[in-house]
TIRO-2110 file (N, C-alpha, C; in Angstrom, 1 decimal):
// TIRO-2110
5.6, 15.3, 12.1, N, 1, A
4.5, 14.4, 11.8, CA, 1, A
5.2, 13.1, 11.3, C, 1, A
4.7, 11.9, 11.7, N, 2, A
5.2, 10.6, 11.3, CA, 2, A
4.3, 10.2, 10.1, C, 2, A
5.0, 9.8, 9.0, N, 3, A
4.3, 9.3, 7.8, CA, 3, A
4.4, 7.8, 7.7, C, 3, A
3.3, 7.2, 7.3, N, 4, A
3.2, 5.7, 7.1, CA, 4, A
2.7, 5.5, 5.7, C, 4, A
3.2, 4.5, 5.0, N, 5, A
2.6, 4.0, 3.8, CA, 5, A
2.2, 2.5, 4.1, C, 5, A
0.9, 2.2, 3.9, N, 6, A
0.4, 0.9, 4.3, CA, 6, A
-0.2, 0.3, 3.0, C, 6, A
0.4, -0.8, 2.5, N, 7, A
-0.1, -1.5, 1.4, CA, 7, A
-1.2, -2.4, 1.9, C, 7, A
-2.2, -2.7, 1.1, N, 8, A
-3.3, -3.6, 1.6, CA, 8, A
-4.1, -2.8, 2.6, C, 8, A
-4.2, -1.6, 2.5, N, 9, A
-4.9, -0.7, 3.5, CA, 9, A
-6.4, -0.9, 3.6, C, 9, A
-7.0, -1.6, 2.6, N, 10, A
-8.5, -1.8, 2.6, CA, 10, A
-8.8, -3.2, 3.0, C, 10, A
-7.8, -4.0, 3.3, N, 11, A
-8.1, -5.4, 3.8, CA, 11, A
-8.5, -5.3, 5.3, C, 11, A
-8.8, -6.4, 5.9, N, 12, A
-9.2, -6.5, 7.3, CA, 12, A
-8.1, -5.9, 8.2, C, 12, A
-6.9, -6.5, 8.1, N, 13, A
-5.8, -6.1, 9.0, CA, 13, A
-5.4, -4.6, 8.6, C, 13, A
-5.3, -4.3, 7.3, N, 14, A
-4.9, -3.0, 6.9, CA, 14, A
-5.8, -1.9, 7.4, C, 14, A
-7.1, -2.1, 7.3, N, 15, A
-8.1, -1.2, 7.7, CA, 15, A
-7.9, -0.9, 9.2, C, 15, A
-7.8, -1.9, 10.0, N, 16, A
-7.7, -1.8, 11.4, CA, 16, A
-6.4, -1.1, 11.8, C, 16, A
-5.3, -1.4, 11.1, N, 17, A
-4.0, -0.8, 11.4, CA, 17, A
-4.1, 0.7, 11.1, C, 17, A
-4.7, 1.1, 9.9, N, 18, A
-4.8, 2.5, 9.5, CA, 18, A
-5.6, 3.2, 10.6, C, 18, A
-6.8, 2.7, 11.0, N, 19, A
-7.6, 3.3, 12.0, CA, 19, A
-6.8, 3.6, 13.2, C, 19, A
-6.1, 2.6, 13.7, N, 20, A
-5.3, 2.7, 14.9, CA, 20, A
-4.2, 3.8, 14.8, C, 20, A
-3.5, 3.8, 13.6, N, 21, A
-2.5, 4.8, 13.4, CA, 21, A
-3.1, 6.2, 13.4, C, 21, A
-4.3, 6.3, 12.8, N, 22, A
-4.9, 7.7, 12.8, CA, 22, A
-5.4, 8.1, 14.1, C, 22, A
-5.7, 7.2, 15.1, N, 23, A
-6.1, 7.5, 16.4, CA, 23, A
-5.0, 8.2, 17.2, C, 23, A
-3.8, 7.8, 16.8, N, 24, A
-2.6, 8.4, 17.5, CA, 24, A
-2.3, 9.8, 16.9, C, 24, A
-1.9, 10.7, 17.8, N, 25, A
-1.6, 12.0, 17.3, CA, 25, A
-0.4, 12.1, 16.4, C, 25, A
-0.5, 13.0, 15.5, N, 26, A
0.7, 13.4, 14.6, CA, 26, A
1.1, 12.3, 13.6, C, 26, A
0.1, 11.5, 13.2, N, 27, A
0.4, 10.5, 12.1, CA, 27, A
-0.3, 10.9, 10.8, C, 27, A
0.4, 10.6, 9.7, N, 28, A
-0.2, 10.8, 8.4, CA, 28, A
-0.1, 9.5, 7.7, C, 28, A
-1.1, 8.9, 7.1, N, 29, A
-1.1, 7.6, 6.5, CA, 29, A
-1.5, 7.7, 5.1, C, 29, A
-0.7, 7.0, 4.2, N, 30, A
-1.1, 6.8, 2.8, CA, 30, A
-1.4, 5.4, 2.6, C, 30, A
-2.6, 5.0, 2.2, N, 31, A
-3.0, 3.7, 1.9, CA, 31, A
-2.9, 3.3, 0.5, C, 31, A
-2.3, 2.2, 0.2, N, 32, A
-2.2, 1.7, -1.2, CA, 32, A
-3.0, 0.4, -1.3, C, 32, A
-4.0, 0.4, -2.1, N, 33, A
-4.9, -0.8, -2.3, CA, 33, A
-5.7, -0.7, -3.6, C, 33, A
-6.0, -1.8, -4.2, N, 34, A
-6.8, -1.8, -5.4, CA, 34, A
-8.3, -1.8, -5.0, C, 34, A
-8.6, -2.0, -3.7, N, 35, A
-10.0, -2.0, -3.3, CA, 35, A
-10.3, -0.5, -2.8, C, 35, A
-11.6, -0.2, -2.8, N, 36, A
-12.0, 1.1, -2.4, CA, 36, A
-11.7, 1.4, -1.0, C, 36, A
-11.3, 2.6, -0.7, N, 37, A
-11.0, 3.0, 0.7, CA, 37, A
-12.2, 3.0, 1.5, C, 37, A
-12.1, 2.5, 2.8, N, 38, A
-13.2, 2.4, 3.7, CA, 38, A
-13.0, 3.5, 4.8, C, 38, A
-12.0, 4.3, 4.7, N, 39, A
-11.7, 5.2, 5.7, CA, 39, A
-11.6, 6.6, 5.1, C, 39, A
-12.2, 7.6, 5.8, N, 40, A
-12.0, 9.0, 5.5, CA, 40, A
-11.5, 9.7, 6.7, C, 40, A
-10.5, 10.5, 6.5, N, 41, A
-9.8, 11.2, 7.6, CA, 41, A
-8.9, 12.3, 7.0, C, 41, A
-8.8, 13.4, 7.7, N, 42, A
-8.0, 14.4, 7.2, CA, 42, A
-6.5, 14.1, 7.0, C, 42, A
-6.0, 13.1, 7.8, N, 43, A
-4.6, 12.7, 7.7, CA, 43, A
-4.5, 11.3, 7.0, C, 43, A
-5.4, 11.0, 6.1, N, 44, A
-5.4, 9.8, 5.4, CA, 44, A
-5.6, 10.1, 3.9, C, 44, A
-4.7, 9.5, 3.1, N, 45, A
-4.8, 9.6, 1.6, CA, 45, A
-4.8, 8.1, 1.1, C, 45, A
-5.8, 7.8, 0.3, N, 46, A
-5.9, 6.5, -0.3, CA, 46, A
-5.5, 6.6, -1.7, C, 46, A
-4.6, 5.7, -2.2, N, 47, A
-4.3, 5.6, -3.6, CA, 47, A
-4.7, 4.3, -4.1, C, 47, A
-5.7, 4.4, -5.1, N, 48, A
-6.2, 3.2, -5.7, CA, 48, A
-5.3, 2.7, -6.7, C, 48, A
-4.6, 1.5, -6.4, N, 49, A
-3.5, 1.0, -7.3, CA, 49, A
-3.4, -0.5, -7.2, C, 49, A
-3.1, -1.1, -8.3, N, 50, A
-2.9, -2.5, -8.3, CA, 50, A
-1.3, -2.6, -8.3, C, 50, A
-0.8, -3.1, -7.1, N, 51, A
0.6, -3.2, -6.9, CA, 51, A
1.3, -4.3, -7.8, C, 51, A
0.5, -5.1, -8.4, N, 52, A
1.0, -6.1, -9.3, CA, 52, A
1.2, -5.6, -10.7, C, 52, A
0.7, -4.4, -11.0, N, 53, A
0.7, -3.8, -12.3, CA, 53, A
2.2, -3.5, -12.8, C, 53, A
2.4, -3.6, -14.0, N, 54, A
3.7, -3.3, -14.6, CA, 54, A
3.9, -1.7, -14.5, C, 54, A
2.9, -1.0, -14.4, N, 55, A
3.0, 0.5, -14.4, CA, 55, A
3.0, 1.0, -12.9, C, 55, A
3.2, 0.2, -11.9, N, 56, A
3.1, 0.6, -10.6, CA, 56, A
4.1, 1.7, -10.2, C, 56, A
5.3, 1.5, -10.6, N, 57, A
6.4, 2.5, -10.3, CA, 57, A
6.0, 3.9, -10.9, C, 57, A
5.6, 3.9, -12.1, N, 58, A
5.2, 5.2, -12.7, CA, 58, A
4.1, 5.8, -12.0, C, 58, A
3.1, 5.1, -11.7, N, 59, A
1.9, 5.6, -11.0, CA, 59, A
2.2, 6.1, -9.6, C, 59, A
3.0, 5.4, -8.9, N, 60, A
3.4, 5.8, -7.5, CA, 60, A
4.3, 7.0, -7.6, C, 60, A
5.2, 7.1, -8.5, N, 61, A
6.0, 8.3, -8.7, CA, 61, A
5.2, 9.5, -8.9, C, 61, A
4.1, 9.4, -9.6, N, 62, A
3.2, 10.5, -9.9, CA, 62, A
2.4, 10.9, -8.6, C, 62, A
2.0, 9.9, -7.8, N, 63, A
1.0, 10.2, -6.8, CA, 63, A
1.6, 10.3, -5.4, C, 63, A
2.8, 9.9, -5.2, N, 64, A
3.4, 9.9, -3.8, CA, 64, A
4.3, 11.1, -3.6, C, 64, A
4.2, 11.7, -2.5, N, 65, A
5.1, 12.7, -2.0, CA, 65, A
5.4, 12.5, -0.6, C, 65, A
6.5, 11.9, -0.3, N, 66, A
6.8, 11.6, 1.1, CA, 66, A
8.0, 12.3, 1.6, C, 66, A
8.1, 12.6, 2.9, N, 67, A
9.3, 13.2, 3.4, CA, 67, A
10.5, 12.1, 3.4, C, 67, A
11.7, 12.6, 3.8, N, 68, A
12.8, 11.7, 3.8, CA, 68, A
12.6, 10.5, 4.7, C, 68, A
11.9, 10.7, 5.9, N, 69, A
11.7, 9.6, 6.8, CA, 69, A
10.3, 9.2, 6.8, C, 69, A
10.0, 7.9, 6.6, N, 70, A
8.7, 7.4, 6.6, CA, 70, A
8.8, 5.9, 6.9, C, 70, A
7.6, 5.3, 7.3, N, 71, A
7.6, 3.8, 7.5, CA, 71, A
6.7, 3.2, 6.4, C, 71, A
7.2, 2.1, 5.9, N, 72, A
6.4, 1.3, 4.9, CA, 72, A
6.0, 0.0, 5.6, C, 72, A
4.7, -0.2, 5.6, N, 73, A
4.1, -1.5, 6.2, CA, 73, A
3.4, -2.2, 5.0, C, 73, A
4.0, -3.3, 4.6, N, 74, A
3.4, -4.1, 3.5, CA, 74, A
2.5, -5.2, 3.9, C, 74, A
1.2, -5.0, 3.7, N, 75, A
0.2, -6.0, 4.1, CA, 75, A
-0.6, -6.5, 2.9, C, 75, A
-0.3, -6.0, 1.7, N, 76, A
-1.1, -6.4, 0.5, CA, 76, A
-0.8, -7.8, 0.2, C, 76, A
-1.9, -8.6, 0.0, N, 77, A
-1.8, -10.0, -0.4, CA, 77, A
-3.1, -10.5, -0.8, C, 77, A
-3.1, -11.5, -1.7, N, 78, A
-4.3, -12.3, -2.0, CA, 78, A
-4.3, -13.4, -1.0, C, 78, A
-5.3, -13.5, -0.2, N, 79, A
-5.3, -14.5, 0.9, CA, 79, A
-6.2, -15.7, 0.7, C, 79, A
-7.0, -15.8, -0.4, N, 80, A
-7.9, -16.9, -0.6, CA, 80, A
-7.2, -18.1, -1.1, C, 80, A
-7.3, -19.2, -0.3, N, 81, A
-6.6, -20.4, -0.8, CA, 81, A
-7.4, -21.0, -2.0, C, 81, A
-8.7, -20.7, -2.1, N, 82, A
-9.5, -21.2, -3.3, CA, 82, A
-9.0, -20.5, -4.5, C, 82, A
-8.8, -19.2, -4.5, N, 83, A
-8.2, -18.5, -5.6, CA, 83, A
-6.9, -19.0, -6.0, C, 83, A
-6.0, -19.2, -5.0, N, 84, A
-4.7, -19.7, -5.3, CA, 84, A
-4.6, -21.1, -5.9, C, 84, A
-5.6, -21.9, -5.6, N, 85, A
-5.7, -23.2, -6.3, CA, 85, A
-6.3, -23.1, -7.7, C, 85, A
-7.3, -22.3, -7.8, N, 86, A
-8.0, -22.2, -9.1, CA, 86, A
-7.2, -21.3, -10.1, C, 86, A
-6.5, -20.3, -9.6, N, 87, A
-5.7, -19.4, -10.5, CA, 87, A
-4.4, -19.1, -9.9, C, 87, A
-3.4, -20.0, -10.0, N, 88, A
-2.1, -19.8, -9.3, CA, 88, A
-1.4, -18.6, -9.9, C, 88, A
-1.6, -18.2, -11.2, N, 89, A
-0.9, -17.1, -11.8, CA, 89, A
-1.4, -15.8, -11.2, C, 89, A
-2.7, -15.7, -10.9, N, 90, A
-3.2, -14.5, -10.3, CA, 90, A
-2.7, -14.4, -8.8, C, 90, A
-2.6, -15.5, -8.1, N, 91, A
-2.0, -15.5, -6.8, CA, 91, A
-0.6, -15.1, -6.8, C, 91, A
0.2, -15.6, -7.8, N, 92, A
1.6, -15.2, -7.9, CA, 92, A
1.7, -13.7, -8.2, C, 92, A
0.9, -13.2, -9.1, N, 93, A
1.0, -11.8, -9.4, CA, 93, A
0.6, -10.9, -8.2, C, 93, A
-0.5, -11.3, -7.5, N, 94, A
-0.9, -10.6, -6.3, CA, 94, A
0.1, -10.6, -5.2, C, 94, A
0.8, -11.6, -5.0, N, 95, A
1.6, -11.8, -3.8, CA, 95, A
3.1, -11.5, -4.1, C, 95, A
3.7, -12.2, -5.0, N, 96, A
5.1, -12.1, -5.3, CA, 96, A
5.5, -10.9, -6.2, C, 96, A
4.7, -10.7, -7.3, N, 97, A
5.0, -9.6, -8.2, CA, 97, A
4.8, -8.3, -7.5, C, 97, A
3.7, -8.2, -6.7, N, 98, A
3.5, -6.9, -6.0, CA, 98, A
4.5, -6.6, -5.0, C, 98, A
5.0, -7.6, -4.3, N, 99, A
6.1, -7.5, -3.3, CA, 99, A
7.4, -7.0, -4.0, C, 99, A
7.7, -7.6, -5.1, N, 100, A
8.9, -7.2, -5.9, CA, 100, A
8.7, -5.8, -6.4, C, 100, A
7.6, -5.4, -6.9, N, 101, A
7.3, -4.0, -7.3, CA, 101, A
7.5, -3.0, -6.2, C, 101, A
6.9, -3.3, -5.0, N, 102, A
7.0, -2.4, -3.9, CA, 102, A
8.5, -2.3, -3.4, C, 102, A
9.2, -3.4, -3.3, N, 103, A
10.6, -3.3, -2.9, CA, 103, A
11.4, -2.5, -3.8, C, 103, A
11.3, -2.8, -5.1, N, 104, A
12.1, -2.0, -6.1, CA, 104, A
11.7, -0.5, -6.1, C, 104, A
10.5, -0.2, -6.0, N, 105, A
10.1, 1.2, -6.0, CA, 105, A
10.7, 1.9, -4.8, C, 105, A
10.4, 1.4, -3.6, N, 106, A
10.9, 2.1, -2.4, CA, 106, A
12.4, 2.1, -2.2, C, 106, A
13.1, 1.1, -2.8, N, 107, A
14.5, 1.1, -2.8, CA, 107, A
15.1, 2.3, -3.6, C, 107, A
14.4, 2.7, -4.6, N, 108, A
14.9, 3.7, -5.5, CA, 108, A
14.1, 5.0, -5.3, C, 108, A
13.2, 5.1, -4.4, N, 109, A
12.3, 6.3, -4.2, CA, 109, A
13.2, 7.5, -3.6, C, 109, A
13.0, 8.6, -4.3, N, 110, A
13.7, 9.8, -3.8, CA, 110, A
12.7, 10.7, -3.1, C, 110, A
12.9, 11.0, -1.9, N, 111, A
12.0, 11.8, -1.1, CA, 111, A
12.0, 13.3, -1.7, C, 111, A
10.9, 13.9, -1.4, N, 112, A
10.7, 15.3, -1.9, CA, 112, A
11.7, 16.2, -1.1, C, 112, A
12.4, 17.1, -1.8, N, 113, A
13.3, 18.0, -1.1, CA, 113, A
12.6, 19.0, -0.2, C, 113, A
END
């Protein structure tokens, strides 16, 4: 079975990608998003998580169990230009800090034996 981790899995692109991956045989998808999951499927697990949180590594370590080989697809982002102009700190946290957190976590992630 091929395992995928998709960040931003509840956004427009993420939702459509997850649906497509699940249509293909032998895929298991873990979605990471702070928005509610829009997909229910036997081979789909949604983890409700804010990737910009300082606790993200601890929460992912508790909730993720991946094999040694998996694919990470990072789509999580705050995409509103209005929000980015009105609240640049929120935009920075949503986009850059979450990317930093994801890269650091998966760089150090130890697959289940």
